[in-house]
C-alpha positions in Angstrom: 0.0 0.0 0.0 1.5 3.3 -1.1 1.7 6.5 0.9 -0.7 8.2 -1.5 -3.3 5.5 -0.7 -2.8 5.9 3.0 -3.2 9.6 2.6 -6.3 9.3 0.4 -9.1 11.5 1.4 -11.9 10.0 3.4 -13.2 13.5 3.8 -13.4 13.8 0.0 -15.8 10.9 -0.4 -19.2 12.3 -1.2 -22.6 10.8 -2.0 -24.3 11.3 -5.4 -26.6 13.9 -3.9 -23.6 15.8 -2.4 -21.9 15.7 -5.8 -24.9 17.1 -7.5 -25.3 19.8 -4.8 -21.7 20.7 -5.2 -22.0 20.9 -9.0 -25.0 23.2 -8.7 -23.1 25.5 -6.3 -20.1 25.7 -8.7 -22.4 26.4 -11.7 -24.3 29.1 -9.8 -21.0 30.8 -8.8 -19.7 30.5 -12.4 -22.9 32.0 -13.9 -22.8 34.8 -11.4 -19.2 35.6 -12.4 -20.2 35.5 -16.1 -23.0 38.0 -15.3 -20.6 40.4 -13.6 -18.2 40.0 -16.5 -21.1 40.8 -18.9 -21.9 44.0 -17.0 -18.3 45.1 -17.4 -18.4 44.3 -21.1 -21.7 46.3 -21.4 -20.0 49.4 -19.9 -17.2 49.3 -22.5 -19.4 47.9 -25.3 -18.6 50.6 -27.9 -14.9 50.4 -27.5 -15.0 46.6 -27.6 -17.1 46.7 -30.8 -14.5 48.9 -32.5 -11.8 46.4 -31.6 -13.8 43.5 -32.8 -14.3 45.3 -36.1 -10.6 45.6 -36.8 -10.1 42.1 -38.3 -12.8 42.9 -40.9 -11.0 46.1 -41.9 -7.7 44.3 -42.1 -9.2 41.6 -44.3 -10.6 44.2 -46.7 -7.0 45.6 -47.0 -5.6 42.1 -47.7 -8.0 41.4 -50.5 -7.6 44.9 -52.1 -11.2 46.1 -51.6 -10.2 49.7 -51.7 -13.7 51.0 -52.2 -14.8 49.6 -48.8 -11.6 50.1 -46.8 -12.2 53.8 -45.9 -15.5 53.3 -44.1 -15.2 49.7 -43.2 -18.8 49.5 -42.1 -20.9 46.5 -41.3 -24.4 46.6 -42.9 -27.4 46.1 -40.7 -30.2 44.3 -42.5 -32.7 43.7 -39.7 -34.1 46.2 -37.1 -33.4 43.9 -34.1 -29.9 43.0 -35.3 -28.1 45.5 -33.1 -30.0 44.3 -30.0 -29.1 40.7 -30.6 -25.6 41.7 -31.3 -25.4 43.4 -27.9 -26.4 40.2 -26.1 -23.8 38.2 -28.2 -20.9 40.5 -27.2 -22.0 40.7 -23.5 -22.5 36.9 -23.3 -19.3 35.8 -24.8 -17.3 38.7 -23.3 -18.7 38.0 -19.9 -17.6 34.4 -20.2 -14.1 35.4 -21.2 -13.7 37.8 -18.3 -15.1 35.2 -15.9 -12.6 32.5 -17.0 -10.5 32.7 -13.8 -13.5 32.1 -11.7 -14.9 29.4 -13.9 -11.6 27.5 -13.9 -11.4 27.9 -10.1 -14.9 26.5 -9.6 -14.0 23.6 -12.0 -10.9 22.8 -10.0 -12.8 23.0 -6.7 -15.3 20.5 -8.1 -12.6 18.1 -9.2 -10.5 18.4 -6.0 -12.3 15.6 -4.0 -11.1 13.1 -6.5 -7.4 13.9 -6.1 -4.8 13.0 -3.5 -3.8 15.6 -0.9 -0.4 16.4 -2.6 -2.2 16.9 -6.0 -4.6 19.5 -4.6 -1.8 21.9 -4.1 -1.8 22.5 -7.9 -5.0 24.5 -7.7 -3.4 28.0 -8.2 -1.1 26.6 -10.9 -4.1 25.1 -12.7 -6.1 28.3 -12.6 -3.0 30.5 -13.5 -1.9 28.5 -16.5 -5.5 28.0 -17.5 -6.2 31.7 -17.7 -2.9 32.4 -19.4 -3.5 29.7 -22.0 -7.1 30.9 -22.6 -6.2 34.5 -23.3 -3.1 33.5 -25.3 -5.4 31.3 -27.4 -7.9 34.1 -27.8 -5.0 36.5 -28.8 -3.9 33.9 -31.4 -7.4 33.8 -32.7 -7.6 37.5 -33.1 -4.4 37.4 -35.0 -5.6 34.7 -37.3 -9.2 36.1 -38.0 -8.1 38.6 -40.6 -6.2 35.9 -42.5 -9.2 33.5 -42.3 -11.5 36.3 -43.4 -9.2 37.1 -46.3 -9.4 33.5 -47.4 -13.1 33.2 -47.0 -14.0 36.6 -48.6 -11.7 36.1 -51.6 -13.2 32.7 -52.6 -16.2 34.1 -54.5 -16.6 37.2 -56.7 -18.9 39.0 -54.2 -19.2 42.4 -52.6 -17.8 41.9 -49.1 -20.5 43.7 -47.1 -20.9 41.8 -43.9 -23.9 41.9 -41.6 -22.9 42.8 -38.0 -24.6 39.9 -36.1 -23.1 37.0 -38.1 -19.7 38.7 -38.2 -19.5 39.5 -34.5 -20.8 36.0 -33.7 -18.0 34.6 -35.9 -15.3 36.6 -34.1 -16.5 35.9 -30.6 -16.9 32.2 -31.3 -13.4 32.1 -32.7 -12.0 33.9 -29.6 -13.7 31.5 -27.2 -13.0 28.4 -29.4 -9.3 29.1 -29.5 -9.3 29.9 -25.7 -11.0 26.6 -24.9 -8.7 24.7 -27.4 -5.7 26.0 -25.5 -7.0 24.3 -22.3 -6.2 21.0 -24.0 -2.9 20.3 -22.1 -4.6 21.0 -18.7 -7.4 18.5 -19.7 -4.8 15.8 -20.5 -2.9 16.5 -17.3 -6.0 16.3 -15.2 -7.0 13.1 -16.9 -3.6 11.7 -15.9 -4.0 12.9 -12.3 -7.5 11.3 -12.1 -6.2 8.0 -13.6 -8.4 8.2 -16.7 -5.4 7.9 -19.0 -1.7 7.3 -18.6 1.5 8.1 -20.5 1.6 4.8 -22.3 -1.9 5.3 -23.7 -1.1 8.8 -24.8 2.0 7.6 -26.6 0.1 4.8 -28.3 -2.6 7.2 -29.4 -0.5 9.7 -31.2 -1.9 8.9 -34.7 -5.4 8.9 -33.5 -4.8 12.2 -31.6 -3.7 14.0 -34.8 -7.0 13.0 -36.5 -9.0 13.8 -33.4 -7.5 17.2 -32.9 -8.2 18.2 -36.5 -11.8 17.0 -36.2 -12.2 18.8 -32.8 -10.8 22.0 -34.3 -13.2 21.8 -37.2 -16.1 21.4 -34.8 -15.0 24.1 -32.3 -14.3 26.8 -34.9 -17.1 28.4 -36.9 -15.2 28.7 -40.2 -13.4 25.4 -40.8 -11.0 27.1 -43.2 -7.5 25.8 -43.7 -5.9 28.8 -42.0 -7.9 28.3 -38.8 -7.4 24.6 -38.8 -3.7 24.9 -39.1 -3.3 27.7 -36.6 -5.2 25.9 -33.9 -4.4 22.2 -34.7 -0.6 22.6 -34.6 -0.5 24.2 -31.0 -2.9 21.6 -29.8 -0.8 18.7 -31.0 2.3 20.4 -29.4 0.2 20.5 -26.1 -0.5 16.8 -26.6 3.3 16.1 -26.6 3.8 18.4 -23.6 1.2 16.4 -21.6 3.1 13.2 -22.5 6.4 14.8 -21.2 4.6 16.0 -18.1 3.3 12.5 -17.4 6.7 10.9 -18.0 8.4 13.3 -15.5 5.6 12.7 -13.0 6.1 8.9 -13.3 9.8 9.3 -12.9 9.4 11.4 -9.8 7.0 8.8 -8.4 9.4 5.9 -9.1 12.3 7.9 -7.5 10.2 8.7 -4.4 9.2 5.0 -4.0 12.8 3.9 -4.4 13.9 6.3 -1.7 11.1 5.3 0.6 12.0 1.6 0.2 15.6 2.3 0.8 14.8 4.0 4.1 
């Protein structure tokens, strides 16, 4: 019997009802944080809208649509479009701002299934999760003009976009990339919880490549080659990083066991 087993948490054992109650509490707190984030986004809505419009302007420059570059306006075609657009920006923006709280609540829900020494990774999990999320969103913002240039240049059409579909496209891209960049943390958590191990991850490399491309195609709203490449490559790198992390963890465990046996 290992030391981890001896130190396993009797206090962490919960009934099904307790798990459901805990899940409800975490969801309520996360939704509240998203609501507060949405209020902040609402206050700065106009500035945020101008920033979101920049990729469209850049895409027009890339495809040499000089007649539309100067104004760079989105064309409203429905009277309620601006109202629905407001909810889209507030909802997605609130979720992005609330990401630290959402990740913390997720970690707190998972904690009962971990050993005591693994629970100490809480702050690291949240910190790296937030950093990766916003780094992914930043990469998405960089790639959106390139994706738009590819999509708008396919057909011989006048590139006058409606605000609701365009803003929805941008916000979904930002969130999709941010969530995609949580991939290494998901794999590390799966190893901590004993769902997968390093050997399985190594054996599944070929399947992982296909799965990542399919996942990116589902996550992102465009599915264009630019977006697929920009997100798929980092995700596969994260897959390899998770394997290295698991290998180092196993090595430390073996070393600690050998030292304990020697004593």
